[in-house]
N, C-alpha and C positions, 0 to 999 in steps of 0.2 A: 317595702320589704325588698331586699337585694336578692336578685335571681342568680343562682349559681350557674356558671358556664359549664356546658357539657365537657367532660374530660375524654380526650382521645386515648383509647386503649392501644398500647403498642405491644405486640406479641412477637416473640422469637419465631422466625419461620421454620426453625428446626424442631424445637421441643414445645412451642406454644406458651412458654413461660412469659409472664408479664415483665416488661422492661420499664425502668424508671430512669431515663437519662437526665443529666443535669441540664439546666437551661443553656441552649446553644450547642449542646453536645451532639455530634453527628456520627462519630465513630465510637463503638463500645462493644464489649464482650458480654454475652449472655451469662448471668451469674448462675444459671442452672445447668446449661450444657456446654458452655465455653465457646459457642459459635461467635465468630466475629461478624458484626452487622453494621450496616450504614442506614441512617434514618433520613429518608428523602420525603419531605412534606407529609409527615405522619404515616409513611409507608416504610416498612422495615425490609431491608434487602441484604442478602449475603454479601460479604465483602472479602475479596481475594486479592492476591498480588502474584505477579509472575517473577520468579527468582532470576536474577541476572546470571549469565554464564560467561560474560565477557567483561574484562576490566577495560580501563581507558585505552591501553595500548592495543589490545585485540580489537576493540571497537574502531580504533583508528585504522587498523589493518583492513577491516571490513570496508571502511569508507574508501580507502585507497584502491581496493580491488574493484569496487563499484565505479570509481573514477576512471579506471583503466579499461572498463567494459565497453560494450558496443553502443550504449545509450549516450555517452558523453563525448565531447570533442577529444581529438587525439592528444594524448599526453597530458590530460587534465591532472592526473595524479602527480606529474612532475612539475607542471607549470603553475600549480595553485599553492597557496600557503594557508595553513590552518592558523587562525588568529585567536580562536576562543573555543573552549570545550566546557560544557556543563552537564551535570547528571541530575536526574530527577525521576520520581515515580509519577507517571502521568495517568489520570483517571479516564477510563472508558466504560461505556455501558456494554455489557456482554449479554446478548439476547438470543435465546433459542426460539426458533420459529418452527411450527409444524404446519406444513401446507395441506390443503384439502386432499391431496393425493397420498398423504401420510409421510411424505419425505420431510426430514428435518434439516435445517440449515442454521448456521451461526451468523448473526448479524452484529456488527460493531458500530456503535455511535460514540462520538467524542463527548466526554463529560466536562470539558473545559475548552477555553479558546486556545487556538494554536494557529500559527501561520502556515503550518504544513498539514493541510487537510487530507493529504494522501494517507495519513495514519488510519483513516477509516477502512483501508484495505488490508490492515494488519490481520494476520491469521493466528488465532490462539486456540490451543487444544486444552480441553477441560482437565486432562490428566497432568498438565504442567502447572496448574494453578495451586497456590498454597494459601492457607489461612493468613489473613493480614495480621501483621504484628505492629503494635503501637510504637515500637522502636523505630519504625520507618517514617513516622509522622514528620520529622524534621526535613526529610528529603521528598516528601509527597506533596503534590499539588492538590488542594481540595477541589472537589467537583463544583462547578458553577452552572452547569446545565442540568436542570431537574429532569428526572426520568419522564414525566408526562410530556415535556418538550421533545425529548428524543423519540418517544412513541408517536408524537404528532408528526415529526419528520418522516418517520417510516410510513405513516398513514398517507402522507402526501405522495409517497412513492409507490402506493398501492399495496402496502402491507397492513392488513387489518389488525387492530390491537388484540382481537380475539384469537389470533394465530400465535401470539407470543405466549409460550408456555413456561419459560424460565427467564429470569432477569437477575443479573448480578452487577455489582460494581467491582471493577478490576483495576488495580494500579499496575502499569507496565513500566519496566525500567528503560529509560531512554538516555542516550548521549546525544546532545545537540552540538553540532559542529558549525562554526562560522568559518568560512574560508574566502580568500580573495583570489580572483582570477581576472587579469587584465583590468585591474582597478575597481572591479565590482565585487560587492560582498554577497555571498550566497549562503544559504542555510541547508544543511542536510541532517537528518536524524537517523541514528543507528539504534535499532531495538536490541537491547543488550541480552535478550533471551535467545535469539536465533541469529543475530547479526544482519537482519534485513535492513536495507537502507531505504529511506523515504525522503523525497524532495519534490516540491511543487515546481520550482523554477531552478534551472541549472543550465550550464553551458552544454547544450545538446548538439549532436552532430547535425550539420546542415544537410537537409534532404534533397535540395534542388540538384546538386551534382549527381547524386545517385539516380534520381528520377530521370535526369537528362540522358545519362548513359544507358539507362534501361529503355527509354523510348527510342534512342538511336538504334540499339540492338534489335528491338522488336521490329522497327521500321525496315532495317536492313534485311532481316530474314523474311519479312512479308514480301518485299520486292523480289528476293531470290525465289520465293515460292511461286511467283507468277512466271518465271522463266520457262518452265515446261509448258505452261498454258500458251505463252506467247509463241513458243516454237511450234506447238501443235497447230496454232492458227495460221502460221506462215508456211510450214512445210509438212504438215501432217504428222504421221507416226515417226518419221525420221527426225523431224524438228522437235518432237517431244523428247526423244532420246538425247539430242544435243542440249536441249534446255535443262534436262535433268542432270546431265553431266556438268553443265555450267553451274547449276545451282549447288551441286555438291562441292565442286572444285573451289568456287568463290567462297562458299561457306567455310570450307577448311582454311582458306587463306586469311579471311577476316576475323575468324574466331580468336586467334592469338592476339591480334591487334586490339580487339574490343576487350579481351580479358586484361591485357596490359594497361589499357586506359582505366579500367575499373580498379585494378590494383594501385595504380598511381593516385587515383582519387581517394581510395581508402587510406593511403599513406599520408595524404595531405590534409584531409578533412578531420 
């Protein structure tokens, strides 16, 4: 006698209605309440998306502003060339955690592979999310990282699964820019909802010149601070006064010089 395999019951998380997806179907709308859901290994999860507010031109403007900022090399916005732009809705796991002290926080885990892991630091507000629309399917990347895997990553970082009180699949709008700087190709992502820019590897400002001038400045003023002490050791109270006057006078003289060097470095790096 053939034994019937147990059937997994899939229920809508909103109304509790039983769902009957077609084989292989992972995105669907509840026929009872209209909620959009995602099926992840027999688990039904709400499915949302973040509506874009930037078109390609505005996203490019956000990228140029980031290139002209303090993190990147000088004039990156002028010396680099964008060679490729693409748009997609990228999936992430949006997880709400309630800590033992009652404080809640939002955690983001990537639901698909990407070369820009900095996307984990994206900030999404629940009020900005909308019900996923099947018309977005052609531009949406399907999730490839199961929810249990993402929860496992969190557990490895000390977040117990029992503290996760809500979990959603969210597709976020991204413009991916490829640009060339000094013969090298770099990738930057602009999140089209807020204009935030994410990049793992980019032409960053060299820190050694800044650290060098900082160390020289600190050393110079440490030496000056010892002048009153040296004067006191040599000539008593009168030497202290002379040392203090020398400290102030020399400090005033070298300050513009050190400032000028710092400005020159900022202009060159």
